[in-house]
C-alpha positions in Angstrom: 89.1 -4.5 73.9 89.3 -4.8 70.3 88.4 -8.5 70.6 85.3 -8.3 72.7 84.1 -5.9 70.5 84.6 -8.1 67.5 82.9 -11.2 69.2 80.1 -9.2 70.2 79.8 -7.9 66.8 79.9 -11.5 65.4 77.4 -12.7 68.0 75.1 -10.0 66.9 75.3 -10.9 63.0 75.0 -14.6 63.8 71.4 -13.6 65.8 70.5 -11.4 62.5 71.1 -14.5 60.2 69.0 -16.7 62.5 66.4 -14.4 63.0 66.5 -12.5 59.5 64.6 -13.6 56.1 67.0 -15.1 53.8 66.1 -12.2 50.9 67.6 -9.5 53.5 70.4 -11.3 54.4 72.6 -9.6 51.8 73.7 -6.5 53.8 74.6 -8.6 56.9 77.1 -10.9 54.8 78.4 -8.0 53.2 79.5 -6.6 56.6 81.1 -9.8 57.3 83.4 -9.6 54.5 83.9 -5.8 54.8 85.8 -6.4 58.3 89.1 -8.2 58.6 88.1 -11.1 60.8 86.7 -12.8 58.4 88.0 -16.5 59.7 87.2 -15.7 63.0 83.4 -15.3 62.0 83.5 -18.6 60.0 84.7 -20.4 63.0 82.0 -19.1 65.0 79.4 -20.1 62.4 80.8 -23.5 62.3 80.4 -23.6 65.9 76.9 -22.5 65.7 76.1 -24.9 63.1 77.4 -27.7 65.1 75.2 -26.7 68.5 72.4 -26.6 66.2 72.8 -30.2 64.8 73.4 -31.4 68.3 69.9 -29.8 69.5 68.5 -31.6 66.1 69.8 -34.8 67.2 68.3 -34.7 70.6 65.1 -33.9 69.4 65.0 -36.6 66.9 66.0 -39.1 69.7 63.4 -37.9 71.9 60.5 -38.0 69.4 61.7 -41.6 67.8 59.9 -43.9 69.9 56.7 -41.9 69.6 57.1 -42.3 65.6 57.7 -45.9 65.8 54.5 -46.3 67.9 52.6 -44.6 65.3 53.4 -46.6 62.6 52.9 -49.4 64.3 49.1 -48.2 65.5 48.5 -47.3 61.7 49.4 -50.7 60.5 46.9 -52.1 62.8 44.3 -49.9 61.2 44.9 -50.7 57.9 43.6 -54.4 58.9 40.4 -53.3 60.6 39.8 -50.6 57.8 39.7 -53.7 54.9 37.3 -55.4 57.2 35.1 -52.4 57.5 35.6 -52.0 53.7 33.9 -55.7 53.6 31.2 -54.8 55.9 30.4 -51.9 54.0 30.5 -53.8 50.5 28.1 -56.5 51.8 25.8 -54.0 53.6 25.6 -52.2 50.0 24.6 -55.2 48.2 22.2 -55.9 50.6 20.7 -52.4 50.6 20.5 -52.8 46.2 18.9 -55.9 46.6 16.3 -54.9 49.0 15.8 -51.7 47.1 15.2 -52.8 43.7 11.4 -53.7 44.7 11.2 -50.3 45.8 12.7 -48.8 42.7 10.2 -50.4 41.0 7.2 -49.3 42.8 9.0 -45.6 42.3 8.5 -46.1 38.6 5.3 -47.2 38.7 4.4 -44.7 40.8 6.0 -41.9 38.8 4.1 -43.6 35.6 1.2 -43.3 37.5 1.8 -39.7 38.3 2.5 -38.9 35.0 -0.7 -40.6 33.5 -2.2 -38.2 36.0 -0.9 -35.0 35.0 -1.4 -36.1 31.2 -5.2 -36.8 32.2 -5.3 -33.4 33.9 -3.5 -31.4 30.9 -6.0 -33.2 28.8 -9.2 -32.4 30.6 -7.7 -28.6 30.9 -7.2 -28.6 26.9 -10.7 -30.1 26.7 -12.1 -27.5 29.0 -10.6 -24.6 26.5 -11.6 -26.7 23.3 -15.1 -27.8 24.2 -16.3 -24.0 24.1 -14.5 -23.7 20.6 -16.5 -26.8 19.5 -20.0 -25.8 21.0 -19.7 -22.3 19.4 -18.6 -23.5 15.9 -21.5 -26.0 16.1 -24.0 -22.8 17.3 -22.4 -21.0 14.1 -23.1 -23.8 12.0 -26.5 -24.3 13.1 -27.3 -20.5 12.3 -25.7 -20.7 9.1 -28.1 -23.5 8.0 -30.8 -21.4 9.5 -29.9 -18.7 7.4 -29.6 -16.2 10.5 -26.4 -14.6 9.3 -26.0 -12.0 11.4 -26.3 -13.6 14.7 -23.7 -16.1 12.8 -21.3 -13.2 12.0 -21.6 -12.4 15.8 -20.8 -15.8 16.9 -17.9 -15.7 14.0 -16.5 -12.5 15.6 -16.6 -14.0 19.2 -15.1 -17.4 18.1 -12.4 -15.6 16.4 -11.7 -13.1 18.8 -11.9 -15.1 22.0 -12.5 -18.9 21.9 -9.9 -19.9 19.2 -7.0 -17.9 20.9 -7.7 -19.4 24.1 -7.8 -23.1 22.6 -4.5 -23.0 21.4 -2.7 -24.2 18.4 -4.6 -27.6 17.2 -5.1 -28.6 13.8 -9.1 -28.2 13.9 -8.4 -24.9 15.4 -6.4 -23.8 12.3 -9.3 -25.4 10.1 -11.7 -23.2 11.7 -9.6 -20.4 11.2 -8.9 -21.1 7.3 -12.9 -21.4 7.5 -13.6 -18.0 8.8 -12.9 -16.0 6.0 -14.6 -18.2 3.7 -17.9 -17.8 5.9 -17.4 -14.1 6.1 -17.4 -14.1 2.2 -20.0 -16.3 2.0 -22.5 -14.4 4.5 -21.4 -11.3 2.8 -22.0 -12.5 -0.7 -25.5 -14.3 0.8 -26.6 -10.8 2.1 -25.7 -8.9 -1.0 -27.9 -11.5 -3.1 -30.5 -10.8 -0.4 -29.9 -7.2 -0.8 -30.1 -7.4 -4.8 -33.4 -9.5 -4.1 -34.7 -6.2 -2.4 -33.7 -3.6 -4.9 -35.1 -5.8 -7.7 -38.6 -5.9 -5.5 -38.7 -2.3 -5.1 -37.6 -1.7 -8.5 -41.0 -4.0 -9.7 -43.2 -2.5 -7.0 -42.3 1.2 -7.5 -45.5 1.6 -9.5 -47.8 0.0 -6.5 -45.6 2.1 -3.8 -46.1 5.5 -5.3 -49.7 4.5 -6.0 -50.5 3.6 -2.5 -48.6 6.7 -1.3 -50.9 8.7 -3.4 -54.2 7.3 -2.0 -52.6 7.8 1.2 -52.2 11.7 0.6 -55.4 11.8 -1.1 -57.2 10.2 2.6 -55.2 12.5 4.4 -56.9 15.3 2.4 -60.3 13.8 2.6 -59.7 13.4 6.3 -59.2 17.0 6.6 -62.2 17.9 4.9 -64.2 15.8 6.7 -62.8 17.7 10.0 -63.9 20.8 8.9 -67.2 19.5 7.4 -67.7 18.0 11.4 -66.8 21.8 12.7 -69.3 23.7 10.6 -72.3 25.1 12.4 -75.5 23.2 12.2 -78.6 25.4 10.9 -81.5 26.3 13.2 -83.1 22.9 12.6 -80.0 21.1 14.0 -78.9 19.5 10.7 -75.6 19.9 8.9 -75.7 21.9 5.6 -73.8 18.7 3.9 -76.4 16.2 2.6 -76.4 12.8 4.1 -75.3 11.6 0.5 -71.9 13.4 1.1 -71.8 12.0 4.5 -71.8 9.0 3.5 -69.6 9.1 0.8 -66.9 10.2 3.3 -67.6 7.1 5.4 -66.8 4.9 2.8 -63.6 6.7 2.1 -62.9 6.4 5.9 -63.1 2.7 5.4 -60.7 2.4 2.2 -58.6 4.7 4.2 -58.0 2.2 6.8 -57.4 -0.4 4.6 -54.9 1.2 3.0 -51.5 -0.3 3.6 -48.1 1.7 4.1 -45.1 1.3 2.3 -43.6 -0.9 5.1 -46.6 -3.5 4.6 -45.9 -3.4 0.7 -42.1 -4.0 0.8 -39.8 -6.2 3.3 -37.3 -4.0 4.5 -35.1 -6.5 6.7 -33.2 -7.4 4.0 -31.5 -4.1 3.7 -31.7 -3.6 7.4 -29.7 -7.1 8.0 -27.3 -6.5 4.6 -26.4 -3.1 6.4 -25.9 -4.7 9.8 -23.6 -7.2 8.4 -21.5 -5.1 6.3 -21.1 -2.6 9.2 -19.8 -5.9 11.2 -17.4 -6.5 8.4 -15.9 -3.1 8.8 -17.2 -2.7 4.6 -20.2 0.0 5.9 -18.7 2.2 3.1 -18.7 -0.1 0.4 -22.3 -0.9 1.0 -23.1 2.3 1.1 -21.8 2.9 -2.3 -23.2 0.2 -3.9 -26.8 0.8 -2.3 -26.5 4.4 -3.6 -24.9 3.7 -7.2 -27.5 1.1 -7.6 -30.8 3.2 -6.6 -29.3 5.9 -8.8 -29.4 3.5 -11.6 -32.7 2.7 -11.2 -33.8 6.4 -10.1 -32.6 6.7 -14.1 -34.5 4.2 -15.1 -37.6 5.4 -13.6 -37.0 8.9 -14.8 -36.9 7.5 -18.4 -40.0 8.2 -19.6 -41.5 5.3 -22.2 -41.8 6.5 -25.8 -45.6 6.2 -25.7 -46.0 7.8 -22.5 -47.9 11.1 -23.5 -50.3 9.1 -25.8 -52.5 8.5 -22.8 -53.5 9.9 -19.4 -52.4 6.0 -17.7 -48.9 6.4 -19.4 -48.4 9.6 -17.3 -49.9 8.2 -14.0 -47.8 4.9 -14.3 -44.7 7.7 -14.6 -45.4 9.7 -11.8 -46.5 6.3 -9.6 -43.0 5.2 -10.2 -41.3 8.3 -9.2 -43.1 8.9 -6.0 -42.8 4.8 -5.2 -39.0 5.8 -5.4 -38.8 8.6 -3.3 -41.6 6.8 -0.4 -38.8 4.0 -0.3 -36.1 6.2 0.2 -38.0 8.6 2.5 -38.5 5.3 4.9 -34.7 4.3 4.2 -33.6 7.7 5.2 -35.7 7.6 8.6 -35.2 4.0 9.5 -31.4 3.8 8.9 -28.4 5.5 10.3 -26.5 7.2 7.3 -27.4 4.6 4.2 -28.5 7.7 3.2 -28.5 11.4 3.8 -30.8 14.2 3.2 -28.1 15.5 0.9 -28.5 12.2 -1.3 -32.3 12.4 -1.3 -32.1 16.0 -2.4 -29.8 15.3 -4.9 -31.7 12.4 -6.4 -35.0 14.8 -6.1 -33.4 17.8 -8.0 -32.3 14.9 -10.8 -36.1 14.0 -11.0 -37.3 17.2 -11.2 -35.0 18.2 -14.1 -35.6 14.8 -16.0 -39.3 15.0 -15.3 -39.3 18.8 -16.4 -37.3 17.7 -19.3 -39.8 14.7 -20.2 -42.7 16.9 -20.1 -41.1 19.7 -22.3 -40.3 17.2 -25.0 -43.3 15.0 -24.9 -45.6 17.7 -24.8 -44.4 21.4 -25.1 -41.5 20.6 -27.7 -43.6 18.1 -29.9 -46.4 20.9 -30.1 -43.3 23.8 -30.8 -42.0 21.5 -33.3 -45.4 21.0 -35.2 -45.7 24.7 -34.7 -42.7 25.5 -36.2 -44.1 23.4 -39.5 -47.3 24.1 -39.5 -47.7 28.0 -39.0 -45.4 29.5 -42.3 -48.0 27.4 -44.3 -50.7 29.5 -42.6 -48.8 32.8 -42.9 -47.9 33.3 -39.5 -44.3 34.6 -39.1 -42.0 32.5 -37.1 -38.7 34.5 -37.2 -38.6 35.4 -33.8 -38.6 31.6 -32.6 -35.3 31.3 -34.9 -34.0 33.7 -33.4 -34.6 32.6 -30.0 -33.0 29.1 -31.0 -30.2 31.1 -32.3 -29.5 32.9 -28.6 -30.1 29.5 -27.0 -27.3 27.5 -29.0 -24.0 28.4 -26.6 -26.6 27.0 -23.8 -27.2 23.7 -26.0 -23.3 23.6 -26.6 -22.5 23.7 -23.0 -25.5 20.9 -22.4 -23.6 19.0 -25.3 -20.1 19.4 -23.8 -21.5 18.3 -20.3 -23.1 15.1 -22.1 -19.7 14.3 -23.9 -17.7 14.9 -20.9 -19.5 12.0 -19.3 -18.9 9.7 -22.6 -15.1 10.6 -22.6 -15.2 9.5 -18.8 -16.8 6.6 -19.3 -14.7 5.8 -22.5 -11.4 6.5 -20.3 -12.6 4.3 -17.8 -14.1 1.3 -19.2 -10.4 0.9 -21.3 -8.1 -1.8 -20.8 -4.9 0.3 -22.2 -4.0 -2.4 -24.2 -3.1 -2.8 -28.0 -6.3 -4.2 -29.8 -5.9 -7.3 -31.1 -7.2 -8.1 -34.7 -7.9 -11.5 -35.7 -9.2 -10.9 -39.3 -9.4 -8.6 -41.9 -13.3 -8.1 -41.4 -12.5 -6.8 -37.9 -9.7 -4.8 -39.6 -11.4 -3.0 -42.0 -14.3 -2.2 -39.0 -11.8 -0.2 -37.1 -9.9 1.6 -39.9 -13.9 2.5 -40.5 -14.2 4.0 -37.1 -10.6 5.6 -37.3 -8.5 6.8 -40.0 -5.3 4.6 -39.5 -2.3 3.9 -42.1 0.4 1.7 -41.3 2.0 0.1 -44.7 4.1 -2.2 -42.4 1.1 -3.3 -40.2 -0.7 -3.9 -43.4 1.9 -6.4 -44.4 1.7 -8.6 -41.4 -0.4 -11.9 -41.2 -3.7 -12.2 -39.2 -3.9 -12.2 -36.0 -1.9 -9.1 -35.1 -2.2 -5.9 -33.0 -2.7 -2.3 -33.8 -0.5 0.3 -31.7 -3.2 1.9 -30.0 -6.3 0.7 -27.5 -10.1 1.1 -27.7 -10.2 4.3 -26.7 -9.0 5.9 -29.8 -11.3 4.7 -32.3 -14.1 5.7 -29.4 -13.3 8.8 -28.8 -12.2 9.6 -32.3 -16.2 8.6 -33.0 -17.4 10.7 -30.2 -15.9 13.5 -31.8 -17.5 13.1 -35.3 -21.1 12.4 -33.1 -20.5 15.8 -31.3 -20.0 17.5 -35.0 -23.3 15.8 -36.1 -25.2 17.1 -32.9 -23.9 20.7 -33.6 -24.6 20.3 -37.1 -28.2 18.8 -36.7 -28.9 21.9 -34.3 -28.0 24.4 -37.1 -29.8 23.1 -40.0 -33.1 25.1 -39.9 -31.5 28.1 -38.7 -31.2 29.8 -41.7 -27.4 29.9 -41.3 -25.2 30.0 -44.0 -22.3 27.5 -44.8 -19.7 29.5 -43.4 -21.4 30.6 -40.1 -22.4 26.7 -39.7 -18.8 26.0 -40.3 -17.6 28.5 -37.8 -19.7 27.4 -35.2 -19.1 23.6 -35.5 -15.6 24.5 -35.4 -15.4 26.9 -32.4 -17.8 24.0 -30.5 -15.5 21.3 -31.4 -12.2 23.4 -30.4 -14.0 23.8 -26.9 -14.6 20.2 -26.8 -11.0 19.4 -27.5 -9.3 22.0 -25.1 -11.6 21.9 -22.1 -13.7 19.0 -22.0 -11.5 16.1 -23.7 -8.3 18.0 -22.5 -9.9 17.8 -18.6 -10.8 14.0 -19.2 -7.5 12.9 -20.4 -5.7 14.7 -17.3 -8.3 12.8 -15.3 -7.2 9.5 -16.8 -3.4 10.6 -16.4 -3.7 11.7 -12.7 -5.9 9.4 -11.1 -4.6 6.9 -8.8 -3.2 3.4 -9.5 -2.2 4.2 -13.1 0.3 2.2 -14.0 3.5 2.9 -16.4 1.8 0.5 -19.2 -1.4 2.8 -19.3 0.8 5.7 -19.1 2.8 4.5 -22.1 -0.6 3.4 -23.9 -1.9 6.9 -23.2 1.1 8.5 -25.1 1.0 6.3 -28.3 -3.2 6.8 -28.1 -2.7 10.4 -28.1 0.1 10.5 -30.6 -2.7 8.7 -33.2 -5.4 11.1 -32.0 -3.1 14.0 -32.8 -1.9 12.5 -36.2 -6.1 12.2 -37.2 -6.7 15.9 -36.4 -6.4 16.8 -40.0 -8.9 14.0 -40.7 -11.5 15.7 -38.5 -10.5 19.1 -40.5 -11.5 17.6 -43.6 -14.8 15.8 -42.1 -16.2 19.5 -41.2 -15.2 20.6 -44.5 -17.1 17.7 -46.2 -20.4 17.8 -44.1 -20.5 21.9 -44.3 -19.1 22.2 -47.8 -16.6 25.1 -46.8 -12.8 24.3 -47.8 -10.2 24.1 -44.9 -8.0 27.0 -46.5 -10.9 29.8 -46.6 -9.9 32.8 -45.2 -10.5 33.5 -41.7 -11.5 29.8 -41.0 -11.4 28.7 -37.3 -8.8 26.0 -37.0 -9.1 23.1 -34.8 -6.9 22.9 -31.6 -6.9 19.3 -31.5 -2.8 19.2 -32.0 -2.1 21.4 -29.0 -4.7 19.4 -26.8 -3.1 15.7 -27.5 0.5 17.2 -27.1 -0.4 18.5 -23.8 -2.0 15.5 -22.7 1.1 13.5 -24.0 3.5 15.9 -21.9 1.5 15.3 -18.6 1.8 11.4 -19.3 5.3 11.7 -19.9 5.7 13.7 -16.9 3.8 11.0 -14.9 5.8 8.4 -16.4 9.2 9.8 -14.9 7.1 10.5 -11.6 5.9 6.7 -11.2 9.2 5.4 -12.3 11.1 7.4 -9.4 8.4 6.5 -6.8 9.2 2.8 -7.8 12.6 3.1 -7.6 12.1 4.3 -4.3 9.6 1.7 -3.5 12.8 -0.8 -4.3 15.1 1.3 -2.4 13.1 0.7 0.9 14.1 -2.9 0.8 18.0 -2.3 0.8 19.3 -3.8 4.0 23.0 -3.4 3.5 25.2 -4.5 6.7 27.1 -1.6 7.1 29.4 -3.3 9.3 30.3 -6.4 6.9 33.7 -7.7 7.1 34.0 -8.1 3.5 31.4 -7.7 0.6 29.7 -10.4 -1.5 30.4 -11.4 -4.7 27.1 -11.1 -6.3 24.6 -7.7 -6.4 22.0 -7.4 -3.9 18.4 -9.1 -4.3 16.6 -5.7 -4.1 18.7 -4.5 -6.8 18.7 -7.5 -8.9 14.7 -7.2 -8.6 14.9 -3.3 -9.4 17.1 -4.0 -12.7 14.7 -6.8 -13.6 12.0 -4.3 -13.2 13.5 -1.6 -15.0 14.3 -3.8 -18.0 10.9 -5.1 -18.4 9.3 -1.6 -18.2 11.8 -0.3 -20.5 11.0 -3.2 -23.0 7.4 -1.9 -22.9 8.5 1.7 -24.1 9.7 0.2 -27.6 6.6 2.0 -29.1 7.2 5.4 -27.7 9.1 7.8 -29.3 12.8 7.6 -28.8 13.2 10.9 -27.1 10.5 9.9 -24.4 12.1 6.7 -23.8 15.4 8.1 -23.7 14.6 10.7 -21.3 12.6 8.2 -18.8 15.7 5.9 -18.8 18.1 8.7 -18.2 15.6 10.2 -15.7 15.5 6.7 -13.9 19.0 6.2 -13.8 20.0 9.7 -12.2 17.4 9.0 -9.4 18.6 5.7 -8.9 22.4 6.9 -8.5 21.0 10.1 -6.6 19.0 7.7 -4.3 22.0 5.5 -3.6 24.3 8.3 -2.5 21.7 9.7 0.0 21.2 5.9 1.2 24.9 5.8 1.6 25.2 9.1 3.3 22.0 9.1 5.5 22.1 10.4 9.1 21.2 6.7 10.5 24.0 4.9 8.8 26.8 6.1 11.4 29.8 3.7 10.5 30.8 2.2 7.4 33.3 -0.7 6.8 35.5 -1.5 3.8 33.5 -4.6 3.4 30.1 -2.9 2.9 31.7 -0.2 0.6 32.7 -3.3 -1.3 29.3 -4.5 -1.4 27.6 -1.2 -2.3 30.4 -1.4 -5.1 29.3 -4.4 -6.4 25.7 -2.9 -6.7 26.9 0.1 -8.3 28.5 -2.3 -11.0 25.0 -3.9 -11.7 23.6 -0.6 -12.2 26.4 0.3 -14.9 26.1 -2.8 -16.4 22.3 -2.2 -17.1 23.4 1.4 -18.2 25.8 0.1 -20.5 23.3 -2.7 -22.0 21.6 0.0 -23.6 18.0 -0.6 -22.0 16.6 2.1 -24.3 17.9 2.6 -28.0 19.6 5.6 -29.0 22.1 6.5 -26.7 25.4 7.4 -27.7 28.0 5.5 -26.3 28.3 5.3 -22.8 26.0 8.5 -22.2 24.1 6.7 -19.9 26.9 5.7 -18.0 27.4 9.5 -17.0 24.3 9.2 -14.6 26.3 6.8 -12.4 29.7 9.1 -12.8 29.5 10.6 -9.3 29.2 7.0 -7.6 31.7 5.5 -9.7 34.5 8.0 -8.8 33.6 8.2 -5.2 33.5 4.6 -4.9 37.0 4.2 -6.7 38.7 6.9 -4.6 37.5 4.6 -1.3 38.0 1.2 -2.7 41.5 2.1 -4.0 42.4 4.3 -1.3 43.7 6.9 -3.7 43.9 10.1 -1.7 47.1 11.2 -2.4 46.1 11.6 -6.3 42.6 13.4 -5.2 44.3 15.5 -2.7 46.9 16.5 -5.5 44.8 17.0 -8.3 41.8 18.5 -6.7 40.5 21.7 -8.8 42.5 20.6 -12.0 40.3 20.0 -14.8 41.8 16.7 -15.5 41.5 15.7 -12.1 40.6 11.7 -12.0 38.2 12.3 -9.3 36.7 15.6 -10.6 33.1 14.6 -9.6 33.9 13.7 -6.0 33.0 16.6 -3.5 35.2 16.9 -0.6 32.3 17.4 1.6 30.8 14.1 0.6 34.0 12.4 0.8 34.8 13.6 4.2 31.1 12.4 5.6 31.7 9.2 4.1 35.2 9.0 5.5 34.1 10.2 9.2 31.5 7.2 9.0 34.6 4.9 8.5 36.1 5.6 11.7 36.3 3.3 14.2 34.3 4.8 16.9 34.3 1.5 19.3 38.1 1.8 19.3 38.4 4.3 22.5 36.2 1.9 24.3 37.9 -1.1 23.3 41.1 -2.1 25.1 42.1 -4.9 22.8 41.7 -2.9 19.8 44.5 -0.2 20.7 47.0 -3.2 20.8 46.5 -4.2 17.0 48.9 -2.5 14.8 47.0 -2.8 12.0 44.0 -1.2 13.3 45.6 1.6 14.9 47.5 2.5 11.7 44.5 2.2 9.8 42.6 4.9 12.0 45.5 7.2 12.0 45.5 7.0 8.1 42.2 8.0 8.1 42.7 10.6 10.6 45.3 12.2 8.6 43.2 12.0 5.4 40.2 13.7 7.3 42.5 16.6 8.4 44.0 17.0 4.9 40.1 17.1 3.6 39.2 19.7 6.1 42.1 21.6 5.5 41.2 21.3 1.6 37.4 22.3 2.4 38.6 25.3 4.6 41.1 26.6 1.9 38.4 26.6 -0.9 35.9 28.1 1.6 38.4 31.0 2.2 
């Protein structure tokens, strides 16, 4: 029974071995070795193997003949395949020989198609180029015909549509280069025509005014005639006016019909054409300002009476005709153009004309008679005390008039000055300037010619104008029967007003106006310094012409010193502001690669340019007082340091690498090198380097990675990084975190990167704890 079960078990194991994958046969074999009939199983296994071998042998014997037949057939096919290969090779050779002619024809066809395509492309390009050439030819024809406004329109069409459509050709580039020159030529020619027009109306303003006056008179006569024609006839049916009067009216009507208008006497198209051209060029404001400026100049010329005008009636008639002719032209321009002149501008000129005309009439008639009367009436015994009292009452008003006049003079001097030291080529020139301005410099006297004075032209000119003002005040007070002390007091008070109000405002205007460079501001400081030193000479000058000693009790002192000091301080503040603005402009050119792997070996281009600018600028400060130059230098360095730190910490910079910090460190070292070189003399030791101490300690902390020292010594007076704010350090450290690491699977497997980021995270936590502890 046990033997039957064992045989059955062995049979099952054999079937399982035959049907089971070899990977899973282990448990089956283990069950065999666990049993006691291991030898019996091996016998059964040997028997089963012999059975399978017999079956394999039977199968091979059964299929052997077929295998032999297949090999025989394959050998036969090899011979046939060799024949077929030879036939295919022969056929291919024939095909190649026959295809050469076809390939030649195909190549010729390809070349023909290429030529056709090139011809089509050429035709297409010429289609786009011909309008450009035709337009340019039309432009040249218009320029030759001096039809500049149509030419300008053609120029716009050529530039705006034709040239862009034509493409990039050399002749198009030449045309594009000629367009600005053609515009400039058109502008210059139209401006020349405008100048001819202005000269023409200036010459013919007398005739235009005379014509306008005749038209006005003719209009009055026409009204009188209408009144006459409307009068009732007498009972005999005759008009009350005589036939002689009627004939005169008829003659006047004939004269009226022959009177030309302003448009008949003046050729206005040049001004219209120039206005249109400047409008198209986008420079209408320039044209309007030029036209108004020139007409204002002509108005002043017209309103300036001739010296002998009062001698004849014809002189007055010529004077009034010019004024009327001027405003007839302006009225015509006002009504025939849009905005070239406006009502406010014409009314402003009219107010000027009224004031000038009234002043001229008073000067040439009333005041002349008044002056003669003053001289004649005392001889005839008539009292003139009330007239002198009236002149005394008017002196304040006269002083205001003088202040306004000198305000214009000072403005003109400041506007025309070149703000450069005065070159002196000969002793004669040097003596001439010394005669205008009291200047003493023994060292400069010893220097050979040619040489330069430290101040610019406006110093002697302003000083001369101050003396002229004093003379004008003295001249007014000559015949007022005042004592020397009263005259001296009046002159000093008026001069103080001139200094503290008029000249002070003019200097502030010169300092604050746009486009004032650092060199000009430096020159203004030098100029005001010399003017300040000359104030005591003005004191002596007033004392000499009034014969009143300057040390007289209750004598008014001049306020020139404070005026020029205030102007100098304003110029100094403007220098500091302008320097900071220039530094900001250079910093806008900074282009750091904040993710650079390593820093460069030299300073950034923008910083090198900035340092060169500062060196050249401070070289100009050699003539300035030491304190001003030092303050400007220290202010510029502090602003540069602060701006660099802000650049490093600005929100747009989201991440900073150590390589970027190294490049930034190179730039800061360049700044320190500049400060250490002493661009302005007078600094003690490394005082100027203190401007960059915050940046230096911050960069040393990061480049040396000395966090242990910083955290251990923080808060101590002897701390190595005393100037490093923990908030600043934390903000910069946050930027050094690798924010892309979380999204980069490979970066997580780089041990150095992981250690670096862990170290940064540790320092960040310590800084936050430090900040929280200090805040608590």
